[in-house]
C-alpha positions, 0 to 999 in steps of 0.5 A: 097180212101183218106179221108180228115181231118176236117178243123183245126177250126173244130177239138176239141181242149183242154179246157185250163183253165185260168192261174189264176185258175191254180195258185190258184189250186196250191197255194191251194195244197201247203197250204192244211193244212190251208184249212183243218183248215179253213173247220170247220169254213166254214162248221159252217157258211154254216150250221148255217148262210146260210142253215137257209135262206131256212126256210125264205120262211115260212114268205110268206107261212101259215106254217103248220108243218105237211105240211112242208116248201114247202107244206104249202100254199103260201100267199105272202106278207099277213103276212107282211101287217098284221104286217104293218097294226097292231095297234102295229106296230108304237109303236114297231117300235118307241120303238125299234128305240128309245132304239137303237138310244138313246143307239147308241148316248150315249153308242158309244162314251163312250168306245172311251173316255175311251180308250183315257183316259186310254191310257194317264195313265203313270203308267203301273200297274195302267193302266192294273188295270184300264183296268181289272176293266173296262173289267170285267163287260163283263164277267157277264151274262145278267141274273145276270146283270138284277138280280142286277138291280132288287136288286139295284133298289128294292122299298123296300130293294134297295140301291138306294131307301134307299138313296132317302128315306134317303134324304127325297124323296119317293121310286120309283118303277123303274122296274114298270115305263115306264119312267125308263126302257130306262135309266136303260137299256141304263145305265147298257148296258154301264156298262157292255159293254163299257170296252169290246169295249174299248179294240178295241180302245186301240189296235188301239191307240197302232198302232199309230207311237210313233214318232208322239207323240215325234215330237208333244212334241218337237213342244210344243204340250200339252196333249189335242192337241196330243189327238186331232191331233194324237190319234183321227184321228189315231183311226178314221177308226176303229171308222167309221167301228164299227159305220157303224156296229152299224148302221147296228144293229140298229133294233136288241136289245138285246132280252134276257136283254129286256125280263128279264127287261120287266114287265106288267107295263113297257110294253108301252116302253119295248115291242120291235120287238124282244120280240113281235116276241118271243111272237107271234112265240113261245107262240102263235105259229104263226110261219109265222107271226113271221118270216115275222116280223123278215124278215122285221126287217133284211131288215131294218138293211140291208138298213141302213148298205148299206146306211151308208156304202155308205155315209162313202165311198163317204165322203172318210172315211173307209167302209166295202167295 
């Protein structure tokens, strides 16, 4: 008795992987040392960035540490509605947006201007000295900076109030005045971080082809014209990327510095979303409520980041993707 073989179409065929996958696998085998070096960084990102997202579900639950994440009762958007309908919502949102927006408008151009000025210095020794002086404050911790602010602006022994009294004025309690919180915060932030951001723009300026400046000199362009038509367009892609990232962090304020500068007298302007989350979550043990506020804040930042990145891409400028 003869047996017929099954049709060719019915025979099992070996599964062939795409050629691109095989090439990627071969490259990975040839460069396995690089992947080993990359593994700790990827592991840290997974552990400290992606795994904590599992705990974000407590924003939708009435979290109880005894019941755990999955055992706590589900309440949906109750905590979000509670925060939005609270009497502090408008004040927290206005304070956070005002400080960050003013800081972005005032502080963002300062490193660009400093980089353009330092780049025009002729003496290399003086240029290095200037970079060091401007960059040094970034190494000072936030606690020390706030301590310096308290000492300089103290109503009894502060050098600023001593100068005001010497000129015939009355001493001002800067740290207890709601009107002075924002100028002190933004001004100290510029002093501390402008030099660090300046290094990024200086690196972008060094990547500009020197022949462009030489050709401009031959054509009779002065220093301001070379800055306007060569330097600024040359660093514009970097400026655009950093501006988009800054917009994406518009509602992320420096929590430590605000908390250290905060007093009972300047709360009307110094109470922001981050400090409110700290007080509600850790001091009052409202874990789900504070998690909902933090998630709400992150969603706003995400929407702003996506919006301005799309605007930059449509305008023909550099974008994140």
